[in-house]
N, C-alpha and C positions, 0 to 999 in steps of 0.2 A: 504494500500500500504506500503510495507516494503522492503527495506529502503526508506526513503523519498527522493524525487527529487524536481525539480523545472520546472515550465513552464515560459518561457520568451517571452514576446510579443514585437516585434521590431516596434517602432513607430517614427514618425516625428511630430514636433510641428507646427501646422498651424501658419503662421505669421513669423516663424523663418526659415522654410524650405518649398520649394514647395511641395504640396501634390496633388496627382491625376492629374498630368500635362497633361496626354493624354486625360483623361476624360474632363478636363477643355477646351480643344480645341474643344470639341463637344457640351458641355452644358454650358460653361462659368465658370469663376473662382468662383463666388458666390455659384452656385449649386454644383460644384465639391468639394469645401471646406465643404459645409454642408453635403454632402454625406460622406466625410471622417470622420467628427466629429460624425455623427450618426453611422458609421461603428465602430468607436472606442468604442462608448457606447455599441453597440451590442456585440462586441468582449469581452469587460470587463464583461458583464453579463454572457456570455458563460464560460469565464475563472473562474468567481466566482462560478458558479454552478458546474463546474468540480472540483474546489477546495473543495467544500462542500461534494462531493462524493468520493474524494480521500484523505483519512486522511493523514496528514503530508505534502501534496503538498504545496510548496511555489509558489507564482506567482509574477513576476516582470515585470515592464515596462523597456525596454531597449530603452532609449531616445537618439535621434541622436545628440542633441545639449546640450552643457553644460548649456546654459541659459534656455533650456527647462526643466531642472530638477525641476525648481521651478514653472512650469506652473500648475494652478489649475486642469487642466483636467487629470493630472497624479497622483492625490492625493489618488486614490483608492488602489494602490499597492505600495510596495517599488520600488525604482527606481535605475537603473544602467545607467551609461554613456556608450554609445557604443564605444567610443574611436575615434581616428583620422584615416584618411586614407580610403582606398577602402572598399567596402562591405566585401570582403574576410578578410581583416584585422580586421574589426569590429566584424564579426562573430567569428573569432578566439579569439579575446580579451574577448568577453562575454562568450564564451564556456569555456575558461580557468578559468575565474572568478567563474562561476557556479560550475564547477567540484571541485574547492577548498572548496566550501561550502556544496555541496549536492552530493548525490550518482549518480544522472543523470540529464541531461538537456534536455528539450524539447523546441523547437523554433517554433514560428508562427509569422505572421504579422497581420496587421489590414485590410488585403485585402480579407479576407474570412469571412465576418460577417454572412454568411449563414450557416456556419459550425454547424452542430447539436452537442449538448453536448455529446451525446453518441459516436459520431465519434471521437471527440477530446479525450474523456476518453479512447477510444480504443487505440489511438496512445500512450497516456501516459502509459497505462498499458502494452502495448507491449514493450515499452522502459524499464519499470521496470522488465518485465518478462525476457528480454534478457540482463540483467545487466552484463556488462563486457564481453558479448559474441557477440552481434550484434548491428548494428545501425538500426534505423527505419526511413523510409522516406515516406511521402505522396506527390506524384508528382502532379503537376498542368497541366492543358490541354495546357498551353502555353509553356511548356517545363521547367518551373521552379519547385519549390517545395513549398507547403503550410505548411508542417510540417516536422520537423527533430527532432529525438531523439537519444541521445547517452550517454554513460557512459565511453567510452574508449578515452584516449587522442588522439588528431589529430594534427599532425605537422602544424604549421602556413602556410608552403609552400603548403600544400594540400588545404587549404582554399583559398589562394591567387592565385593559379594557375588556378582556375575555372573561366570561363567567365560567368558573371552574366547578367541577363535580356536578355538572348538569348534562342533560342529553344533547346539548348543542355545543359542548366545549370544542370538540375537534372541528366542527363546521365553522364556528365563529373564528377560531384561530386561523384556519385555512383561508378564510375570506380576508383577514388582515394581512396574512403573509403573501397572498396572491397580488396584493397591491405593490409588493416589493419585488417578488420573483415567483415563477411557477412553483407549484407544490407537487412533487412526485409521491403518489400513494403506493405503499407496499401492502402486503397481505394483512387483512384484518385479524385481530385476536381478541382476547377478553382479559379482564382483570378478575381477581378473586376477592370479592368483598362480602359475599353472603353464602349461606349454606348451599343454596341452589347453584351458585357459581362453583362451589367445591365439588358438587356432584357432577356438574358439567365438565369440570376439570378431569375427574376420574374417568368419565366416559370418553373424553377426547384423547386421553393418553393411551388407550388400549391399542391404538394404531400408530402411535408416534414412532417413526423409524429410528430415531437416535435420542437416547436419553443417558444422561450422566448418572453415576451412582447416587449423588445427592438428590437428583430428581426422582430416581426410583425409590429411595428411602422415603421421600415426601409422599409419593403415591401410596406406599404401604401404610404409612401413618394415617393418611387421609381416609383410607378405606375403613380403618378402625373407628375413626371419628364419625364417619357417615353411617356406619352400621346401625341399623334399627332407628335411624333418624329420618 
């Protein structure tokens, strides 16, 4: 991959910020937190494998809390502080930081532990392919996005004017980005926020062609959680 870019994983630190709040309402705080921690491990494994296949790719954790920067669970990659304010402000802050250091930035969260390495690499390579020409977006079934890639500056107001965590998030962000450059869409996916999402996750993984050990462990754990629910 030339020139090198960066993959940034947006995360919250359990114990410092609520994690998987909606899932917790259905399965309890203990199980929802364990799911999140296992999702982080699976996401880290996918990112590390993508890094090994994409020469020059840097990977960062973007941590929601200043105190969280010292948490042992983020020891695997360099860390960035997301900054203060709304999600739009934090996305803008991290995007600007990364473009000062790297040719392009790719964003994802820890909500898609099922994402196959090849699909993540496709998004990264599309971002590199359309360097300074297009943005790249992977939309999620709930109306958000699970992947964003870009190399073109985006005004802070374009990030902050988007309503997040609603069914129009990806659509609204795409409309604003299209005023700057075209948006290349990659394959849709989904986030895991509810028990039904977890069941969907289990059903979708039965045919997945490539899964890492951490992803297989999460599937087995999730089967136990979903049993009799």
